[in-house]
BAKEKOL-135251 format. One record per residue (C-alpha): residue number from 0; x, y, z. Coordinates in pm, whole numbers, always signed. Example, Ala and Ser with C-alpha at 12.3 -4.5 7.8 and 13.67 -1.06 7.14 Angstrom:
BEGIN
{0; {+1230; -450; +780}};
{1; {+1367; -106; +714}};
This chain:
BEGIN
{0; {+801; +11561; -3782}};
{1; {+794; +11568; -4197}};
{2; {+941; +11824; -4408}};
{3; {+668; +12014; -4396}};
{4; {+602; +12044; -4076}};
{5; {+973; +12151; -4047}};
{6; {+939; +12436; -4324}};
{7; {+682; +12524; -4082}};
{8; {+846; +12549; -3751}};
{9; {+1135; +12700; -3902}};
{10; {+995; +12955; -4168}};
{11; {+1198; +12805; -4458}};
{12; {+1034; +12664; -4772}};
{13; {+1079; +12317; -4834}};
{14; {+1320; +12377; -5082}};
{15; {+1551; +12583; -4889}};
{16; {+1571; +12273; -4605}};
{17; {+1644; +12061; -4916}};
{18; {+1931; +12247; -5034}};
{19; {+2061; +12307; -4662}};
{20; {+2090; +11873; -4682}};
{21; {+2294; +11902; -4994}};
{22; {+2477; +12192; -4905}};
{23; {+2618; +11972; -4547}};
{24; {+2443; +12248; -4337}};
{25; {+2162; +12038; -4231}};
{26; {+2273; +11634; -4177}};
{27; {+2082; +11399; -4386}};
{28; {+1762; +11289; -4182}};
{29; {+1663; +10948; -4100}};
{30; {+1373; +10789; -4350}};
{31; {+1075; +10635; -4196}};
{32; {+907; +10297; -4324}};
{33; {+737; +10518; -4572}};
{34; {+1056; +10655; -4702}};
{35; {+985; +10997; -4594}};
{36; {+1253; +11220; -4456}};
{37; {+1214; +11226; -4049}};
{38; {+1342; +11543; -3867}};
{39; {+1329; +11610; -3453}};
{40; {+1344; +11935; -3245}};
{41; {+1758; +11925; -3276}};
{42; {+1692; +11988; -3706}};
{43; {+1460; +12286; -3633}};
{44; {+1728; +12437; -3380}};
{45; {+1992; +12424; -3668}};
{46; {+1778; +12553; -3933}};
{47; {+1663; +12847; -3705}};
{48; {+2065; +12898; -3672}};
{49; {+2109; +12909; -3996}};
{50; {+1838; +13188; -4092}};
{51; {+1974; +13387; -3850}};
{52; {+2339; +13399; -3881}};
{53; {+2173; +13470; -4281}};
{54; {+2003; +13783; -4140}};
{55; {+2347; +13869; -4011}};
{56; {+2553; +13875; -4343}};
{57; {+2682; +13529; -4282}};
{58; {+2715; +13274; -4596}};
{59; {+2706; +12988; -4586}};
{60; {+3045; +12852; -4597}};
{61; {+3065; +13088; -4274}};
{62; {+2766; +12953; -4150}};
{63; {+2908; +12587; -4208}};
{64; {+3189; +12668; -3964}};
{65; {+3002; +12829; -3676}};
{66; {+2790; +12564; -3682}};
{67; {+3080; +12305; -3693}};
{68; {+3218; +12529; -3377}};
{69; {+2850; +12464; -3248}};
{70; {+2903; +12120; -3279}};
{71; {+3186; +12093; -3069}};
{72; {+3023; +12178; -2730}};
{73; {+3330; +12172; -2536}};
{74; {+3516; +12453; -2761}};
{75; {+3598; +12808; -2679}};
{76; {+3389; +13066; -2800}};
{77; {+3701; +13268; -2916}};
{78; {+3622; +13116; -3292}};
{79; {+3282; +13222; -3288}};
{80; {+3381; +13598; -3141}};
{81; {+3669; +13608; -3430}};
{82; {+3424; +13467; -3718}};
{83; {+3164; +13736; -3557}};
{84; {+3444; +14027; -3564}};
{85; {+3546; +13973; -3883}};
{86; {+3217; +13990; -4021}};
{87; {+3205; +14286; -3851}};
{88; {+3444; +14439; -3982}};
{89; {+3378; +14338; -4355}};
{90; {+3004; +14477; -4293}};
{91; {+3174; +14822; -4200}};
{92; {+3397; +14821; -4484}};
{93; {+3045; +14806; -4690}};
{94; {+2911; +15060; -4537}};
{95; {+3196; +15279; -4561}};
{96; {+3239; +15230; -4941}};
{97; {+2819; +15266; -4974}};
{98; {+2852; +15607; -4769}};
{99; {+3095; +15724; -5056}};
{100; {+2907; +15592; -5309}};
{101; {+2618; +15800; -5125}};
{102; {+2806; +16144; -5094}};
{103; {+2965; +16123; -5452}};
{104; {+2618; +16071; -5620}};
{105; {+2494; +16338; -5386}};
{106; {+2735; +16548; -5517}};
{107; {+2625; +16464; -5864}};
{108; {+2242; +16520; -5812}};
{109; {+2335; +16834; -5653}};
{110; {+2542; +16990; -5913}};
{111; {+2298; +16897; -6156}};
{112; {+2014; +17165; -6242}};
{113; {+1784; +16897; -6368}};
{114; {+1716; +17103; -6682}};
{115; {+1852; +17189; -6970}};
{116; {+2069; +17021; -7270}};
{117; {+2185; +16672; -7173}};
{118; {+2545; +16787; -7322}};
{119; {+2600; +16992; -7006}};
{120; {+2445; +16735; -6755}};
{121; {+2719; +16670; -6462}};
{122; {+2625; +16383; -6349}};
{123; {+2647; +16255; -6740}};
{124; {+2991; +16405; -6757}};
{125; {+3104; +16199; -6455}};
{126; {+2979; +15891; -6596}};
{127; {+3154; +15928; -6881}};
{128; {+3485; +16008; -6721}};
{129; {+3513; +16355; -6837}};
{130; {+3662; +16681; -6606}};
{131; {+3416; +16865; -6394}};
């Protein structure tokens, strides 16, 4: 199949596919007599793997590592589990930080009456680092 067909099957733009080739996430394809890239079902599966991994929050470098593990079919799944566990812990830390930020912002919004002089605004005071 050509790159347009691969893009259609994988749901990825052609530019993204070319980027993934340059980044080493997708092997350099063979070229037909016409000079066009030629792809197969393995390339579609690999792109879908990359897309799903990105949806789970994995960075391209992490995906490269997962693909390397995937390519070593006789390897133990411990490496994949470890990578997923590390990603899960990172995501949980981000969630915890976002919840802390949400709670702090909620407290500021609740403390602000929404009317009156801006110099009395608790939100502005907090952003300026002034004591409450």
